[in-house]
ROPARO-657012 format. One record per residue (C-alpha): x, y, z; residue in three letters; residue number from 1. Coordinates in pm, whole numbers. Each point is the difference from the previous one (the first is absolute). Last residue first. Layout:
REM ROPARO-657012
@east: X | north: Y | up: Z | rest: ala | nr: NUM;
...
This chain:
REM ROPARO-657012
@east: 13851 | north: 16292 | up: 9409 | rest: phe | nr: 346;
@east: 102 | north: -240 | up: -293 | rest: tyr | nr: 345;
@east: -293 | north: -219 | up: 35 | rest: phe | nr: 344;
@east: -287 | north: 258 | up: -8 | rest: pro | nr: 343;
@east: -188 | north: 52 | up: 342 | rest: arg | nr: 342;
@east: -371 | north: -47 | up: -2 | rest: glu | nr: 341;
@east: -143 | north: 298 | up: 166 | rest: leu | nr: 340;
@east: -111 | north: 184 | up: -335 | rest: thr | nr: 339;
@east: 33 | north: 337 | up: -144 | rest: ser | nr: 338;
@east: -153 | north: 86 | up: -319 | rest: asn | nr: 337;
@east: -77 | north: 325 | up: 69 | rest: glu | nr: 336;
@east: 83 | north: 134 | up: 362 | rest: leu | nr: 335;
@east: -304 | north: -41 | up: 263 | rest: leu | nr: 334;
@east: 130 | north: -333 | up: 62 | rest: leu | nr: 333;
@east: 280 | north: 149 | up: 243 | rest: cys | nr: 332;
@east: -243 | north: 86 | up: 249 | rest: asn | nr: 331;
@east: 75 | north: 232 | up: 299 | rest: asp | nr: 330;
@east: 285 | north: 129 | up: -188 | rest: cys | nr: 329;
@east: -180 | north: 25 | up: -297 | rest: ala | nr: 328;
@east: -55 | north: 389 | up: -9 | rest: phe | nr: 327;
@east: 378 | north: 101 | up: 32 | rest: his | nr: 326;
@east: 79 | north: 122 | up: 334 | rest: met | nr: 325;
@east: 59 | north: 390 | up: 56 | rest: asp | nr: 324;
@east: 29 | north: 11 | up: 391 | rest: phe | nr: 323;
@east: 312 | north: -200 | up: 26 | rest: gly | nr: 322;
@east: 29 | north: -385 | up: -97 | rest: ser | nr: 321;
@east: -188 | north: -211 | up: -283 | rest: cys | nr: 320;
@east: 193 | north: 132 | up: -318 | rest: pro | nr: 319;
@east: 354 | north: -67 | up: 162 | rest: asn | nr: 318;
@east: 199 | north: 255 | up: -146 | rest: ser | nr: 317;
@east: 182 | north: 4 | up: -340 | rest: ile | nr: 316;
@east: 334 | north: 228 | up: 13 | rest: phe | nr: 315;
@east: 90 | north: 89 | up: -410 | rest: leu | nr: 314;
@east: 256 | north: -151 | up: -211 | rest: pro | nr: 313;
@east: -133 | north: -342 | up: 28 | rest: leu | nr: 312;
@east: 210 | north: -348 | up: 60 | rest: asp | nr: 311;
@east: -24 | north: 26 | up: 389 | rest: thr | nr: 310;
@east: -407 | north: 30 | up: -77 | rest: arg | nr: 309;
@east: 44 | north: -354 | up: -148 | rest: thr | nr: 308;
@east: -3 | north: -161 | up: -352 | rest: ile | nr: 307;
@east: -48 | north: -304 | up: -136 | rest: phe | nr: 306;
@east: 80 | north: -232 | up: -302 | rest: ala | nr: 305;
@east: -223 | north: -245 | up: -228 | rest: arg | nr: 304;
@east: 39 | north: -191 | up: -336 | rest: ser | nr: 303;
@east: -291 | north: -201 | up: -121 | rest: thr | nr: 302;
@east: -17 | north: -207 | up: -282 | rest: asp | nr: 301;
@east: -226 | north: -128 | up: -271 | rest: ile | nr: 300;
@east: -37 | north: -180 | up: -363 | rest: thr | nr: 299;
@east: -329 | north: 105 | up: -158 | rest: ala | nr: 298;
@east: -306 | north: -107 | up: -132 | rest: ala | nr: 297;
@east: -229 | north: 275 | up: -29 | rest: glu | nr: 296;
@east: -395 | north: 34 | up: -39 | rest: phe | nr: 295;
@east: -59 | north: 364 | up: -130 | rest: tyr | nr: 294;
@east: -206 | north: 276 | up: -3 | rest: gly | nr: 293;
@east: -292 | north: 148 | up: -207 | rest: leu | nr: 292;
@east: -230 | north: -249 | up: -199 | rest: val | nr: 291;
@east: -106 | north: 199 | up: -343 | rest: gln | nr: 290;
@east: -297 | north: -213 | up: -134 | rest: glu | nr: 289;
@east: 52 | north: -61 | up: -399 | rest: arg | nr: 288;
@east: 49 | north: -369 | up: 98 | rest: asp | nr: 287;
@east: -351 | north: -41 | up: 127 | rest: asn | nr: 286;
@east: -75 | north: -345 | up: 123 | rest: gln | nr: 285;
@east: 328 | north: -111 | up: 122 | rest: leu | nr: 284;
@east: 63 | north: 331 | up: 133 | rest: asn | nr: 283;
@east: 370 | north: 112 | up: 20 | rest: phe | nr: 282;
@east: 288 | north: 44 | up: 189 | rest: leu | nr: 281;
@east: 381 | north: 32 | up: -46 | rest: asn | nr: 280;
@east: -5 | north: 406 | up: 31 | rest: gly | nr: 279;
@east: -4 | north: 257 | up: -286 | rest: ile | nr: 278;
@east: 80 | north: 348 | up: 122 | rest: pro | nr: 277;
@east: -254 | north: 233 | up: -110 | rest: thr | nr: 276;
@east: 101 | north: 165 | up: -339 | rest: ala | nr: 275;
@east: 213 | north: 313 | up: -45 | rest: pro | nr: 274;
@east: -177 | north: 303 | up: -67 | rest: pro | nr: 273;
@east: 3 | north: 124 | up: -383 | rest: ser | nr: 272;
@east: 242 | north: 276 | up: -51 | rest: asp | nr: 271;
@east: -164 | north: 349 | up: -60 | rest: phe | nr: 270;
@east: 96 | north: 116 | up: 355 | rest: ile | nr: 269;
@east: 343 | north: -21 | up: -128 | rest: thr | nr: 268;
@east: 278 | north: -289 | up: 89 | rest: gly | nr: 267;
@east: 121 | north: -181 | up: 319 | rest: thr | nr: 266;
@east: -225 | north: -251 | up: 199 | rest: gln | nr: 265;
@east: 143 | north: -67 | up: 332 | rest: asn | nr: 264;
@east: -287 | north: -184 | up: 197 | rest: ile | nr: 263;
@east: -127 | north: -148 | up: -305 | rest: met | nr: 262;
@east: 325 | north: -98 | up: -130 | rest: glu | nr: 261;
@east: 128 | north: -155 | up: 335 | rest: asp | nr: 260;
@east: -325 | north: -158 | up: 67 | rest: val | nr: 259;
@east: 93 | north: -216 | up: -394 | rest: gln | nr: 258;
@east: 338 | north: -46 | up: 154 | rest: gln | nr: 257;
@east: -176 | north: -151 | up: 343 | rest: trp | nr: 256;
@east: -181 | north: -253 | up: -240 | rest: tyr | nr: 255;
@east: 341 | north: -64 | up: -218 | rest: asn | nr: 254;
@east: 175 | north: -117 | up: 331 | rest: phe | nr: 253;
@east: -302 | north: -234 | up: 96 | rest: arg | nr: 252;
@east: -18 | north: -123 | up: -374 | rest: arg | nr: 251;
@east: 398 | north: -67 | up: 43 | rest: glu | nr: 250;
@east: -48 | north: -197 | up: 284 | rest: thr | nr: 249;
@east: 85 | north: 101 | up: 339 | rest: ile | nr: 248;
@east: 303 | north: -37 | up: 277 | rest: ser | nr: 247;
@east: -156 | north: 163 | up: 314 | rest: arg | nr: 246;
@east: 197 | north: 205 | up: 231 | rest: ser | nr: 245;
@east: -147 | north: 99 | up: 334 | rest: ile | nr: 244;
@east: 169 | north: 237 | up: 200 | rest: val | nr: 243;
@east: -49 | north: 13 | up: 376 | rest: asn | nr: 242;
@east: 64 | north: 295 | up: 217 | rest: phe | nr: 241;
@east: 19 | north: -27 | up: 375 | rest: tyr | nr: 240;
@east: -59 | north: 258 | up: 227 | rest: his | nr: 239;
@east: 121 | north: -78 | up: 346 | rest: arg | nr: 238;
@east: -97 | north: 197 | up: 319 | rest: ile | nr: 237;
@east: -64 | north: 400 | up: 38 | rest: phe | nr: 236;
@east: -27 | north: -18 | up: -439 | rest: phe | nr: 235;
@east: -354 | north: -12 | up: -23 | rest: glu | nr: 234;
@east: -99 | north: 239 | up: 261 | rest: his | nr: 233;
@east: 230 | north: 327 | up: -130 | rest: gln | nr: 232;
@east: -126 | north: -21 | up: -406 | rest: val | nr: 231;
@east: 341 | north: -25 | up: -172 | rest: ile | nr: 230;
@east: -112 | north: 42 | up: -379 | rest: asn | nr: 229;
@east: 28 | north: -317 | up: -235 | rest: lys | nr: 228;
@east: 198 | north: -42 | up: -295 | rest: gln | nr: 227;
@east: -32 | north: -272 | up: -251 | rest: ala | nr: 226;
@east: 188 | north: -236 | up: -227 | rest: ile | nr: 225;
@east: 329 | north: 200 | up: -55 | rest: leu | nr: 224;
@east: 286 | north: -266 | up: -173 | rest: gln | nr: 223;
@east: 323 | north: 12 | up: 182 | rest: lys | nr: 222;
@east: 169 | north: -267 | up: -220 | rest: glu | nr: 221;
@east: -125 | north: -195 | up: -276 | rest: ile | nr: 220;
@east: 254 | north: -256 | up: -61 | rest: val | nr: 219;
@east: 75 | north: -246 | up: -293 | rest: gln | nr: 218;
@east: 24 | north: -340 | up: -98 | rest: asn | nr: 217;
@east: -176 | north: -92 | up: -284 | rest: gly | nr: 216;
@east: -349 | north: 111 | up: -179 | rest: pro | nr: 215;
@east: -17 | north: 92 | up: -369 | rest: asp | nr: 214;
@east: -322 | north: 174 | up: -29 | rest: val | nr: 213;
@east: -22 | north: 123 | up: 352 | rest: thr | nr: 212;
@east: -327 | north: 157 | up: 160 | rest: ser | nr: 211;
@east: -72 | north: 218 | up: 306 | rest: phe | nr: 210;
@east: -314 | north: 114 | up: 157 | rest: thr | nr: 209;
@east: -44 | north: 245 | up: 290 | rest: leu | nr: 208;
@east: -302 | north: 129 | up: 91 | rest: ile | nr: 207;
@east: -130 | north: 289 | up: 153 | rest: ser | nr: 206;
@east: -322 | north: 91 | up: 138 | rest: gln | nr: 205;
@east: -25 | north: -157 | up: 328 | rest: pro | nr: 204;
@east: 301 | north: 173 | up: 140 | rest: asp | nr: 203;
@east: 80 | north: -68 | up: 364 | rest: pro | nr: 202;
@east: -253 | north: -291 | up: 41 | rest: ile | nr: 201;
@east: -91 | north: -43 | up: 350 | rest: thr | nr: 200;
@east: -16 | north: -310 | up: 245 | rest: ser | nr: 199;
@east: -61 | north: 52 | up: 362 | rest: val | nr: 198;
@east: 86 | north: -254 | up: 280 | rest: tyr | nr: 197;
@east: -170 | north: 57 | up: 363 | rest: cys | nr: 196;
@east: 171 | north: -46 | up: 308 | rest: val | nr: 195;
@east: -272 | north: -10 | up: 315 | rest: ser | nr: 194;
@east: 66 | north: 164 | up: 321 | rest: pro | nr: 193;
@east: 18 | north: -239 | up: 295 | rest: pro | nr: 192;
@east: -324 | north: -88 | up: 192 | rest: pro | nr: 191;
@east: -73 | north: 206 | up: 283 | rest: ala | nr: 190;
@east: 78 | north: -59 | up: 348 | rest: leu | nr: 189;
@east: 301 | north: 194 | up: 13 | rest: pro | nr: 188;
@east: -229 | north: 310 | up: -42 | rest: ser | nr: 187;
@east: 138 | north: 281 | up: -218 | rest: ser | nr: 186;
@east: -22 | north: -169 | up: -308 | rest: pro | nr: 185;
@east: 313 | north: -2 | up: -233 | rest: thr | nr: 184;
@east: -69 | north: 157 | up: -328 | rest: arg | nr: 183;
@east: -66 | north: -193 | up: -326 | rest: glu | nr: 182;
@east: 289 | north: -138 | up: -176 | rest: ile | nr: 181;
@east: 11 | north: 42 | up: -375 | rest: tyr | nr: 180;
@east: 229 | north: -222 | up: -227 | rest: ser | nr: 179;
@east: 34 | north: 93 | up: -377 | rest: tyr | nr: 178;
@east: -50 | north: -170 | up: -330 | rest: arg | nr: 177;
@east: 97 | north: 109 | up: -361 | rest: ser | nr: 176;
@east: -134 | north: -71 | up: -316 | rest: tyr | nr: 175;
@east: 222 | north: -8 | up: -348 | rest: val | nr: 174;
@east: -63 | north: -125 | up: -346 | rest: ser | nr: 173;
@east: 215 | north: -126 | up: -276 | rest: trp | nr: 172;
@east: -47 | north: -125 | up: -372 | rest: his | nr: 171;
@east: 232 | north: -187 | up: -152 | rest: leu | nr: 170;
@east: 23 | north: -141 | up: -376 | rest: phe | nr: 169;
@east: 270 | north: -247 | up: -105 | rest: leu | nr: 168;
@east: 87 | north: -150 | up: -322 | rest: pro | nr: 167;
@east: 161 | north: -332 | up: 1 | rest: glu | nr: 166;
@east: 377 | north: -49 | up: -101 | rest: thr | nr: 165;
@east: 75 | north: -12 | up: 371 | rest: thr | nr: 164;
@east: 312 | north: 142 | up: 242 | rest: asn | nr: 163;
@east: -261 | north: 148 | up: 247 | rest: pro | nr: 162;
@east: -38 | north: 383 | up: 55 | rest: ile | nr: 161;
@east: 124 | north: 97 | up: 375 | rest: glu | nr: 160;
@east: -230 | north: 294 | up: 113 | rest: thr | nr: 159;
@east: 139 | north: 243 | up: 232 | rest: asn | nr: 158;
@east: -303 | north: 180 | up: 152 | rest: val | nr: 157;
@east: -80 | north: 317 | up: 140 | rest: tyr | nr: 156;
@east: -254 | north: 156 | up: 279 | rest: val | nr: 155;
@east: 38 | north: 370 | up: 77 | rest: ser | nr: 154;
@east: -138 | north: 97 | up: 353 | rest: val | nr: 153;
@east: -124 | north: 359 | up: 18 | rest: met | nr: 152;
@east: 17 | north: 332 | up: 206 | rest: pro | nr: 151;
@east: -124 | north: 267 | up: -202 | rest: val | nr: 150;
@east: 175 | north: 366 | up: 1 | rest: ser | nr: 149;
@east: -183 | north: 265 | up: -202 | rest: arg | nr: 148;
@east: 82 | north: 222 | up: -237 | rest: ile | nr: 147;
@east: -218 | north: 283 | up: -84 | rest: ser | nr: 146;
@east: -242 | north: 19 | up: -321 | rest: gly | nr: 145;
@east: -319 | north: 38 | up: 167 | rest: thr | nr: 144;
@east: -109 | north: -364 | up: -57 | rest: ala | nr: 143;
@east: 308 | north: -105 | up: 157 | rest: ser | nr: 142;
@east: 351 | north: -88 | up: -193 | rest: pro | nr: 141;
@east: 228 | north: -282 | up: 107 | rest: glu | nr: 140;
@east: 300 | north: -61 | up: 232 | rest: glu | nr: 139;
@east: -2 | north: -365 | up: 113 | rest: ile | nr: 138;
@east: 164 | north: -49 | up: 329 | rest: ile | nr: 137;
@east: 172 | north: -372 | up: 28 | rest: glu | nr: 136;
@east: -121 | north: -352 | up: 123 | rest: ala | nr: 135;
@east: 194 | north: -276 | up: -245 | rest: glu | nr: 134;
@east: -142 | north: -343 | up: -4 | rest: leu | nr: 133;
@east: 172 | north: -261 | up: -224 | rest: leu | nr: 132;
@east: -179 | north: -295 | up: -92 | rest: val | nr: 131;
@east: 169 | north: -358 | up: -170 | rest: ser | nr: 130;
@east: -154 | north: -155 | up: -337 | rest: asp | nr: 129;
@east: 72 | north: -352 | up: -165 | rest: arg | nr: 128;
@east: -150 | north: 16 | up: -375 | rest: ser | nr: 127;
@east: -246 | north: -271 | up: -131 | rest: his | nr: 126;
@east: -2 | north: -298 | up: -221 | rest: val | nr: 125;
@east: -277 | north: -289 | up: -84 | rest: thr | nr: 124;
@east: -274 | north: 255 | up: -72 | rest: pro | nr: 123;
@east: -353 | north: -96 | up: 101 | rest: ile | nr: 122;
@east: -208 | north: -109 | up: -313 | rest: thr | nr: 121;
@east: -290 | north: 209 | up: -90 | rest: glu | nr: 120;
@east: -326 | north: -131 | up: -153 | rest: pro | nr: 119;
@east: -261 | north: 249 | up: -130 | rest: ile | nr: 118;
@east: -243 | north: 71 | up: 273 | rest: ser | nr: 117;
@east: -359 | north: -96 | up: 4 | rest: gln | nr: 116;
@east: -333 | north: 156 | up: 53 | rest: tyr | nr: 115;
@east: -341 | north: -171 | up: 1 | rest: thr | nr: 114;
@east: -347 | north: 206 | up: 48 | rest: glu | nr: 113;
@east: -289 | north: -185 | up: 156 | rest: gly | nr: 112;
@east: -145 | north: 249 | up: 197 | rest: gly | nr: 111;
@east: 169 | north: -141 | up: 332 | rest: ser | nr: 110;
@east: 350 | north: 85 | up: -138 | rest: leu | nr: 109;
@east: 216 | north: -292 | up: -139 | rest: leu | nr: 108;
@east: 386 | north: 52 | up: -3 | rest: ile | nr: 107;
@east: 258 | north: -222 | up: -182 | rest: glu | nr: 106;
@east: 338 | north: 31 | up: 138 | rest: ile | nr: 105;
@east: 345 | north: -82 | up: -218 | rest: tyr | nr: 104;
@east: 303 | north: -173 | up: 93 | rest: tyr | nr: 103;
@east: 329 | north: -148 | up: -160 | rest: thr | nr: 102;
@east: 314 | north: -152 | up: 157 | rest: glu | nr: 101;
@east: 363 | north: 107 | up: -47 | rest: gly | nr: 100;
@east: 45 | north: 133 | up: 384 | rest: arg | nr: 99;
@east: -265 | north: -193 | up: 228 | rest: lys | nr: 98;
@east: -282 | north: 166 | up: 147 | rest: gly | nr: 97;
@east: -215 | north: -218 | up: 199 | rest: thr | nr: 96;
@east: -293 | north: -174 | up: -83 | rest: ile | nr: 95;
@east: -196 | north: -255 | up: 233 | rest: ile | nr: 94;
@east: 10 | north: 140 | up: 326 | rest: asp | nr: 93;
@east: 87 | north: 355 | up: -120 | rest: gly | nr: 92;
@east: -266 | north: 160 | up: 235 | rest: pro | nr: 91;
@east: -163 | north: 231 | up: -324 | rest: leu | nr: 90;
@east: -95 | north: 330 | up: 131 | rest: glu | nr: 89;
@east: -293 | north: 215 | up: -100 | rest: tyr | nr: 88;
@east: -66 | north: 357 | up: 92 | rest: leu | nr: 87;
@east: -269 | north: 195 | up: -147 | rest: gly | nr: 86;
@east: -169 | north: 121 | up: 336 | rest: glu | nr: 85;
@east: 20 | north: -348 | up: 128 | rest: gly | nr: 84;
@east: 252 | north: -271 | up: 67 | rest: leu | nr: 83;
@east: -122 | north: -206 | up: -280 | rest: glu | nr: 82;
@east: 174 | north: -355 | up: -44 | rest: ile | nr: 81;
@east: 180 | north: -68 | up: -304 | rest: tyr | nr: 80;
@east: -72 | north: -317 | up: -171 | rest: glu | nr: 79;
@east: 332 | north: -243 | up: -134 | rest: glu | nr: 78;
@east: 45 | north: -176 | up: -317 | rest: ser | nr: 77;
@east: 282 | north: -261 | up: -160 | rest: thr | nr: 76;
@east: -25 | north: 11 | up: -371 | rest: gly | nr: 75;
@east: 387 | north: -31 | up: -55 | rest: asp | nr: 74;
@east: 36 | north: 364 | up: -77 | rest: gly | nr: 73;
@east: -138 | north: 115 | up: 328 | rest: ser | nr: 72;
@east: -375 | north: 124 | up: 50 | rest: tyr | nr: 71;
@east: -120 | north: 236 | up: 258 | rest: leu | nr: 70;
@east: -374 | north: 41 | up: 67 | rest: thr | nr: 69;
@east: -212 | north: 272 | up: 88 | rest: ile | nr: 68;
@east: -382 | north: -30 | up: 86 | rest: ser | nr: 67;
@east: -108 | north: 368 | up: 48 | rest: ala | nr: 66;
@east: -240 | north: 76 | up: 283 | rest: gly | nr: 65;
@east: 99 | north: 346 | up: 40 | rest: thr | nr: 64;
@east: 158 | north: 286 | up: -207 | rest: val | nr: 63;
@east: 97 | north: 295 | up: 217 | rest: pro | nr: 62;
@east: -77 | north: 315 | up: -154 | rest: gln | nr: 61;
@east: 299 | north: 169 | up: -137 | rest: pro | nr: 60;
@east: 151 | north: 314 | up: 137 | rest: ile | nr: 59;
@east: 31 | north: 324 | up: -208 | rest: thr | nr: 58;
@east: -389 | north: 62 | up: 82 | rest: ser | nr: 57;
@east: -332 | north: 89 | up: -175 | rest: glu | nr: 56;
@east: 54 | north: -127 | up: -316 | rest: leu | nr: 55;
@east: 39 | north: -361 | up: 96 | rest: thr | nr: 54;
@east: 280 | north: -240 | up: -75 | rest: thr | nr: 53;
@east: -7 | north: -398 | up: 95 | rest: ile | nr: 52;
@east: 185 | north: -169 | up: 241 | rest: gly | nr: 51;
@east: 193 | north: -344 | up: 49 | rest: leu | nr: 50;
@east: 326 | north: -33 | up: 221 | rest: gln | nr: 49;
@east: 210 | north: -289 | up: 27 | rest: leu | nr: 48;
@east: 229 | north: -148 | up: 257 | rest: gln | nr: 47;
@east: 207 | north: -294 | up: 20 | rest: tyr | nr: 46;
@east: 55 | north: -250 | up: 300 | rest: pro | nr: 45;
@east: 230 | north: -138 | up: -103 | rest: gly | nr: 44;
@east: 370 | north: -98 | up: -17 | rest: pro | nr: 43;
@east: 222 | north: 176 | up: -192 | rest: lys | nr: 42;
@east: 75 | north: 5 | up: -372 | rest: asp | nr: 41;
@east: -270 | north: 261 | up: -97 | rest: tyr | nr: 40;
@east: -336 | north: -14 | up: -23 | rest: ile | nr: 39;
@east: -186 | north: 382 | up: -124 | rest: ser | nr: 38;
@east: -327 | north: 157 | up: 60 | rest: gly | nr: 37;
@east: -156 | north: 366 | up: -104 | rest: asn | nr: 36;
@east: -326 | north: -35 | up: -186 | rest: val | nr: 35;
@east: -224 | north: 274 | up: -116 | rest: ile | nr: 34;
@east: -317 | north: -24 | up: -163 | rest: ile | nr: 33;
@east: -93 | north: 304 | up: -189 | rest: gln | nr: 32;
@east: -386 | north: 83 | up: 61 | rest: gly | nr: 31;
@east: 9 | north: 389 | up: -12 | rest: glu | nr: 30;
@east: 284 | north: 188 | up: -205 | rest: thr | nr: 29;
@east: 303 | north: 179 | up: 190 | rest: arg | nr: 28;
@east: 258 | north: 139 | up: -214 | rest: glu | nr: 27;
@east: 286 | north: -235 | up: 102 | rest: pro | nr: 26;
@east: 51 | north: -91 | up: 380 | rest: glu | nr: 25;
@east: 315 | north: -200 | up: 56 | rest: phe | nr: 24;
@east: -1 | north: -328 | up: 150 | rest: glu | nr: 23;
@east: -123 | north: -153 | up: 315 | rest: ile | nr: 22;
@east: 276 | north: 74 | up: 255 | rest: glu | nr: 21;
@east: 33 | north: -170 | up: 322 | rest: his | nr: 20;
@east: -79 | north: 246 | up: 309 | rest: ile | nr: 19;
@east: -323 | north: -197 | up: 99 | rest: cys | nr: 18;
@east: -243 | north: 148 | up: 240 | rest: gly | nr: 17;
@east: -253 | north: 131 | up: -241 | rest: thr | nr: 16;
@east: 95 | north: -89 | up: -362 | rest: phe | nr: 15;
@east: 276 | north: 136 | up: -208 | rest: val | nr: 14;
@east: 34 | north: 276 | up: -255 | rest: phe | nr: 13;
@east: 301 | north: 70 | up: -180 | rest: phe | nr: 12;
@east: 120 | north: 315 | up: -156 | rest: ser | nr: 11;
@east: 316 | north: -20 | up: -234 | rest: ala | nr: 10;
@east: 349 | north: 124 | up: -23 | rest: ala | nr: 9;
@east: 248 | north: -252 | up: -165 | rest: ile | nr: 8;
@east: 331 | north: 38 | up: 56 | rest: phe | nr: 7;
@east: 180 | north: -198 | up: -261 | rest: ile | nr: 6;
@east: 365 | north: -202 | up: -52 | rest: ile | nr: 5;
@east: 109 | north: -113 | up: -311 | rest: arg | nr: 4;
@east: 341 | north: -177 | up: -49 | rest: phe | nr: 3;
@east: 145 | north: -160 | up: -340 | rest: his | nr: 2;
@east: 322 | north: -222 | up: 14 | rest: met | nr: 1;
């Protein structure tokens, strides 16, 4: 059996107000279309981000007014709904992602340009993960060369590889979510304090992939997925870590291999630079145009675990009591990526 585990450090850019990755940034060129979307073996809705590169900013300019259609292998189609700021959503009322089924998208821009993705089939096999959290003090060098102690939560997974002859290609990502309670009002007649739920990405520039040439019953034990510094106000109440594992196609895996080659090139300064990673989208009217990004078909699963302040190696005080209160104690929606909508697992 052959295993290959790869960490990829990349630069990501996102649309304002959205924490989803949109693909890494190659050498900046103006006017390149960027697509980031997926369909997976769960009920919809399914989202897609559409942008175009500019010379002025690393953040792509959202593309609006596009007509986007998802097609399944049997010819069934469903239209995406534009939500704004380059974000589109497929309700999933007609098409639902199923293992072993094939899908592709077609994008029609307002200027008449038409793009398609190479069809992808959702893999039929997937691994099984369990999440382990460890809070510890990490010793690391500072900018001055001295050693400093950093309190940190490390996220590990144990992964069970299924007994199958089908090659397996995996990709993991991690996001965390914590709750934050505003301070109790001084007047008994005032409304009760709000509770916000805040999403963060512990390490947005690290991607972990895995492949097997000859799968079978096997377990990967305590694989480090991410680490997050312990910030006081984020850990006063429960802090969940959600590990999303995707079983992806070989083409998608090879795409990440190209990213790895681009980011971690070895050799001399006289070597030719690696080519920009090739996704699975193309212009129907101009096959020489390079389209960035990827439309993915994947099997997906989420494993999660939580940690509380009693599990940490340091004392965590209430951020909304005392004299030096946190800035969001009177309005927790000031926290980035916060919402009043309670996740089902809290």
